[in-house]
C-alpha positions as CSV (number, residue, x, y, z in Angstrom):
1,M,-67.7,-2.9,13.4
2,K,-68.4,0.3,11.5
3,N,-70.0,1.8,14.6
4,L,-66.7,1.4,16.5
5,I,-64.4,3.1,14.0
6,K,-65.7,6.6,14.5
7,P,-65.5,6.6,18.4
8,L,-62.1,4.9,18.2
9,F,-60.9,7.6,15.8
10,I,-62.2,10.4,18.1
11,V,-60.5,8.9,21.1
12,T,-57.2,8.5,19.2
13,M,-57.3,12.1,18.1
14,L,-58.0,13.4,21.6
15,L,-55.1,11.3,23.0
16,G,-52.9,12.7,20.2
17,L,-53.9,16.3,21.1
18,L,-53.2,15.6,24.8
19,V,-49.7,14.2,24.1
20,A,-48.9,17.1,21.7
21,D,-50.1,19.6,24.3
22,S,-48.0,18.0,27.1
23,S,-44.9,18.2,25.0
24,R,-45.5,21.9,24.7
25,V,-45.5,22.3,28.5
26,V,-42.2,20.4,28.9
27,A,-40.5,23.0,26.7
28,L,-41.4,25.8,29.1
29,T,-41.2,24.4,32.6
30,L,-38.6,22.9,34.8
31,S,-39.2,20.5,37.6
32,E,-37.6,21.0,41.0
33,H,-35.1,18.2,40.1
34,E,-34.2,20.0,36.8
35,V,-33.8,23.3,38.6
36,R,-31.4,21.6,41.1
37,L,-29.5,20.1,38.3
38,M,-29.1,23.4,36.5
39,N,-28.0,25.1,39.8
40,G,-25.6,22.2,40.4
41,I,-23.9,22.2,37.0
42,C,-23.8,26.0,36.4
43,V,-20.6,26.2,38.5
44,Y,-18.9,24.5,35.6
45,L,-19.5,27.6,33.4
46,D,-16.5,29.0,35.2
47,R,-14.4,25.9,35.9
48,K,-13.7,22.9,33.7
49,P,-15.6,19.7,34.7
50,E,-13.5,16.6,34.8
51,G,-13.9,13.0,35.9
52,P,-17.1,12.5,38.0
53,A,-18.2,16.1,37.5
54,L,-19.0,15.2,33.9
55,R,-21.8,12.8,35.0
56,P,-24.4,15.4,35.8
57,I,-23.5,17.3,32.6
58,E,-24.0,14.1,30.6
59,A,-27.4,13.6,32.3
60,A,-28.3,17.2,31.3
61,M,-27.3,16.5,27.7
62,K,-29.6,13.4,27.6
63,S,-32.5,15.4,29.2
64,S,-35.7,16.0,27.2
65,N,-35.6,19.6,28.6
66,P,-34.0,22.0,26.1
67,A,-32.7,24.4,28.8
68,L,-30.7,21.5,30.4
69,R,-29.3,20.4,27.1
70,G,-28.4,24.0,26.3
71,L,-26.6,24.6,29.6
72,A,-24.6,21.3,29.1
73,A,-23.7,22.2,25.5
74,L,-22.5,25.7,26.6
75,I,-20.3,24.2,29.3
76,L,-18.9,21.6,27.1
77,F,-18.2,24.0,24.2
78,R,-16.6,26.6,26.5
79,H,-14.2,24.1,28.1
80,Y,-13.7,21.4,25.4
81,G,-14.1,23.5,22.3
82,E,-14.8,22.6,18.7
83,N,-15.7,19.0,19.5
84,F,-19.0,20.4,20.9
85,R,-19.7,23.2,18.5
86,A,-22.4,21.2,16.6
87,Q,-24.2,20.5,19.9
88,L,-24.0,24.1,20.9
89,L,-25.4,25.3,17.5
90,R,-28.2,22.8,17.5
91,N,-29.3,23.6,21.0
92,F,-29.3,27.4,20.4
93,T,-30.9,27.7,17.1
94,L,-33.9,29.7,16.3
95,N,-34.4,27.8,13.1
96,Q,-37.2,25.3,13.5
97,A,-35.9,23.3,10.5
98,I,-32.8,22.4,12.6
99,D,-34.3,21.9,16.0
100,R,-38.0,21.0,15.8
101,F,-39.1,23.0,18.8
102,V,-42.7,24.0,19.3
103,T,-43.6,27.7,19.0
104,E,-46.7,29.7,19.7
105,K,-48.1,32.6,17.8
106,R,-45.7,35.6,17.6
107,V,-46.3,38.3,20.3
108,L,-45.1,41.9,20.0
109,V,-44.3,43.8,23.2
110,K,-43.5,47.5,23.3
111,I,-40.0,48.1,24.6
112,E,-41.4,50.2,27.5
113,N,-43.4,47.1,28.6
114,I,-40.5,44.7,28.8
115,E,-40.0,45.3,32.5
116,R,-43.6,44.4,33.3
117,L,-43.3,41.3,31.1
118,L,-40.2,40.1,33.0
119,A,-41.7,40.9,36.4
120,G,-44.2,38.0,35.8
121,Y,-41.3,35.6,35.7
122,Q,-39.5,36.9,38.8
123,D,-40.6,34.0,41.2
124,L,-39.4,31.4,38.8
125,L,-36.2,33.1,38.0
126,E,-35.3,33.5,41.7
127,K,-35.0,29.7,41.9
128,F,-31.8,29.9,39.8
129,R,-28.6,30.8,41.7
130,D,-26.7,32.2,38.7
131,E,-27.8,35.1,36.6
132,R,-26.6,33.2,33.5
133,T,-29.0,30.3,34.1
134,R,-31.8,32.8,34.4
135,R,-30.9,34.2,31.0
136,L,-30.6,30.7,29.6
137,F,-34.1,29.9,30.8
138,L,-35.5,33.1,29.3
139,F,-33.9,32.3,26.0
140,Y,-35.7,29.0,25.8
141,H,-38.9,30.4,27.1
142,F,-39.0,33.3,24.7
143,R,-37.9,31.0,21.8
144,H,-41.0,29.0,22.5
145,K,-43.3,32.0,23.1
146,Q,-41.9,34.0,20.1
147,V,-41.9,37.3,22.0
148,Y,-40.5,40.3,20.0
149,M,-39.6,43.7,21.4
150,L,-41.2,46.5,19.4
151,G,-39.2,49.7,19.2
152,A,-40.3,53.2,18.8
153,A,-39.6,53.1,15.0
154,D,-41.5,49.8,14.7
155,E,-38.3,47.7,14.6
156,K,-38.6,44.2,16.0
157,L,-36.1,42.2,18.0
158,S,-36.7,38.7,19.1
159,L,-36.2,38.4,22.9
160,A,-34.8,34.9,22.3
161,A,-32.2,36.3,20.0
162,F,-31.4,39.1,22.5
163,Y,-30.9,36.6,25.3
164,R,-28.9,34.2,23.2
165,I,-26.4,36.9,22.1
166,G,-26.1,38.2,25.7
167,L,-25.5,34.7,27.0
168,F,-22.9,33.9,24.3
169,E,-21.1,37.2,25.1
170,Q,-21.2,36.6,28.8
171,I,-20.1,33.0,28.9
172,L,-17.9,32.6,25.8
173,G,-16.4,36.1,26.0
174,A,-13.8,37.3,23.6
175,R,-12.7,33.8,22.5
176,H,-15.7,33.6,20.2
177,D,-17.8,36.0,18.1
178,A,-21.3,35.7,19.7
179,I,-23.0,37.2,16.6
180,A,-21.2,34.8,14.3
181,L,-22.1,31.8,16.5
182,A,-25.7,32.9,16.6
183,A,-25.8,33.2,12.8
184,M,-24.2,29.7,12.4
185,A,-26.8,28.3,14.7
186,D,-29.6,29.5,12.5
187,R,-28.2,28.2,9.2
């Protein structure tokens, strides 16, 4: 019996590591179905979804993929207001104590190398029909990767924070203060 405990423990640890590693991949990638769903519901960034149009948004909110949940939360907050503020803030936080997203080691990229960095994602980003969904994906990707721009005077800016503010500004417009929303999301 004692001889079985050690191999069983090792197998259990290996399975745990495989499951943990696979959850990390889910946070960064989108299946073809998820890309189609994002492309399908992004039209509701501009027009209010009602009736049967709410079904795919509800499916996105229940998804395990944070980009889908974030897009749905943005749509619902934009059109239905304060009832969905908590979901918006939870889905767009950079605070790991609020949303237990997995992150990698912090990476610093000089500001002059950002174009080269983004060029590596061009094929993936072209799958999205709307520029706003591209930015949304980049927010979640860089939130996971913890990529920071490094300025000439050694100032650091999180690319996730950069894309989040830009997305809030572009989608929520003048009705909401994008910087204040971002600050509330991180509290």
